[in-house]
N, C-alpha and C positions, 0 to 999 in steps of 0.2 A: 504493499499499499504506499502510495506516495505521501510525503510530508507536506502539510498545507499551511499557508500563512494568508492573513487578511490584514490589509492596511486600511484603516478607517481614520475618520476625523469627525468630530462633533462641531458642527458649524453653528456657532453662537457668538454673541458679542462678549467683550469684556464685562459689560454689565450684568451678564448672565451669571458670573462667578458668584457662588453662595456668600462669598465674603463681601461682595459689593451690592448685593441687592437691596434696594431701598436706601442705599448710601451715596448714590451718584445722581446728578441730574443728566439727561441725555444730551450727548454731544457726538454727532456722527464721526468726528475726527478720532474718536475713540473706540469706534465700533470694532475694529480689528478684523472683521471678516474678510477684509482685502488680502490679508496675509495668506489666506488659504491658496493663493497662486503659487506661492513658493513651494507648498506641499505638493500640488498638483504638477508642478514643474519637475520636481524631484522624482516623483512616481513615473512620470513620463520618461525621464532620463533612464530609468531601468525597465521601461515598458511593463509596467505594473498597473493593473487597473483597481482602483480604490473604491471605498464605499463611504459616501458622505451623509452623515446623519444631520438632517437639516431642521431647524426650528422654523415654524411660520413666521414668527418675529423677526427673523432674520432676512426675510426675503427682500426687503426694500434694500437694505445694504449690500446684499450679497448676489443680487440678481444676475448682474453681468458675469462675476466669476463663477456661479453655477452653471450658467450656460456654456461658458469656456470649459467647465469640467465635464459637462454633458458631451460637448462637441469632441472631447478628447477620450470618450468612451468609458467615463466613470459613472459610477452607480449612485442614484439619489435615494436615500431612505429616510425615515422620519425620526425626529428627535422630540417632537411635540410641538404644541401651540406656542408655548413660551417655556421657561426654564423653571417651571413649577413642578415639584416633585410629585409623582402620582399618590405618594402617601398623604399629600396635603388635599387630595380630591376624594370625593365619594366615587364609588363605582359608576354611577349615573353620569356625573360630571365628566369623569375620565372618558367614558365611552363616547360621549357627544363631542368633546374637544379634539379627540384622535381621529374620530370619523371626520369631522369637518376639515381639520388641518390635512389629513391624507388627500381628501377630494380636491382641496384648493391648491396644493402643491403639484398634484398630478395634473390638474388643469392649467396651471401657470407655466409649468415646464415641459408638458406633454409626455409625461413619463408614467411608468408604472411603478409604484412603491410597493416592494415586497417586505420591507424589514423595518424594525422599530428598535430603538434603544432609549431607555428612560432616562430622563434627567436625574443625576445623582445615583444612577443605577438603582432607582427606587422600584423595585418589582416584586410582586408576590403572586401567589397562585391565582387570585381572583383578577388581577389586572393582566396576567398573562393569558387567562381565558378569553378575556375581552378583546385582546389583540388577535387571538386565533379566530374569534368570532367576526371580526371585522375584515378577515381575509388576508391578514399577514402571513407570509410564508415563513418568517424567521424572527427571532429576537436576540439581542445581543446586549442584555442588561444584567447578566447574572455575575456579580463580582464576588459577594461572600467573603469580604474581609473584615475583621473585627474593629479595625481603625476607622473604617468608612461608616461614620455613624448614621447617615441617611441612605445607604444602600439596603437591599433586601436580597433574597435569594430564592430559588424555586427548587422543588424536589424533583430530581431528575432521575429517580431510582427506576421508574417505569420506562425511561427513555433507552433506546439503543446507544451504546457508546462507540460512535463513528471513529472518533479520535479523542485525545486526552480531554480536549476543551470543546468538543464539538459532539452534540448529542441529538438525536432525531426521534420522532414519534408521529406516526400517522401523517407523513409527508410535512411535518413541522419541524424547524431546526432551532436549537438554542446554542448560541455561540458565547461561552464563557470567558471571562478574562483570566489569564494565567497567573499562578502564584507559584513560588518556589520555597522549599523549607529554609529557614534562616535563624539566626540567633534568637530573633524575637518572636519566633512561632512561624510566620509566614511572610514573604515579601512579594508584593505584586510586581511583575516584570512586563506588564502590557503598555506601558507608557504614561500618559497623563502627568500629573504632578510628581508622581514617584521617580519617574526617570529624571525630571527637571530638578528636583529638590535633593534627593539622595546623592551624595558624593559620587562622581562618575566612575572612580576607581572601584567603589563599592558596588555600584549596579552593574558595572561590566562583569565583575565576578559572578553575580548572581544570575545575570543573563547567560553567560557562558555555561554556568552550572545547569540551568534550565534546558538549555539546548542540547545537553549531553543525552537527555532521554526523551526530549520532546518530539512529538509528531505533529503538532499543531501550534499555532500562534496567532493571537489577535492583537493587533496595535491600536491604540487610539491617542489622539492629541487634541488640543484646543487651539484656534487660530491665534490667540493672544500670546500663547506659549512659544510660539515660533516667530512672532512678529517682532520687527525692529523698532516699532514706535515706542516713544517714552510712555511710561506709566504715569497717569496724571496724579498730582498731589491730591490727596483725598482726606478730608477732615475727619478726625475721630478714629484713624487707624493707628494702632500701636506699632512698634518697631518690628515685631514679629509678623504682623500682617502685612506691612510694607515689604518686608524681606521676602515673604511668600510669593508676592506679586512679581517681584523683580528678579529674583534668583534663577539662574539657569536658562534664560530665553535666548541669549546671543549664540550659545553653542547647541541649541536644541536641533536644529536641522542637521548639523554634522553628527549628532548622536544618532538620529533616525538613519542617516546614510550608513553609518557603522552597523546598525541592526540590519539594514537592508543587505548589505555585503555579507554579513554573517549568515543570514538566512539562505542567501544564494549558495555559499560555501558549503552549507549543511545540507543542500539539495532539496530546499523547500520550493514548491510550486505556489505562486502567487494567484489569487482570485478575488474578485468582487464578491461580496457575500451571497448577493442574489443569483450568481452563476453556480453556487454550490447545489448538487442535488439534481441539476438539470441534465 
């Protein structure tokens, strides 16, 4: 069986960070969705088709770059109406907003949306069943990491284990985020803030450790993390919060390229998530 990798990005604004929600006034120059192009160009360099999880609220700022991604063969999936965690919504409200956002984005970009990723990885059995009911073919919200306080997890005991982090049941697929055993219990190695904030020599060690046995890998990142734009001065943030927003951004694209090269060296095949199972 071939080893398989999926390169994804959650298309959202700097304002959608849980740290900054309700703490910033809107200013389009800090939306940062524009930096998505750098990621797309990096994937294109290696002939990789990625998956973009798009917020409906980001359409205005990202329309041109989303069209650019589509023209280059990348997949559009759904991240939600806005960056509200599903855990903050009733099942009825969640179903209504997801259905409306899916239809709006499909119409706006003339695409079929097959997949979903919850903001903050906030998923549970009820929300996952709604995703299936609405016709989605896959989900990529299962993080299951004890330090990710707003994330949830789903029971995959009744699923077929296609790969270490890819499970299937009745034609529906769950793409989970990878972890590796570490001194603290587990270390996520799938991207996001973990690769940006953990010292790179430490993260490289755990990534290499993971790839020794891995047969699948799902990577994700956010536009602001790879952006070169200055983070605005925001009142009310302490020094730890300011450091969280700034650290590791300048070198992030180089880290992604390192991971891509390592995946290729290890013989991984790259796919957009919507291609899997077809």
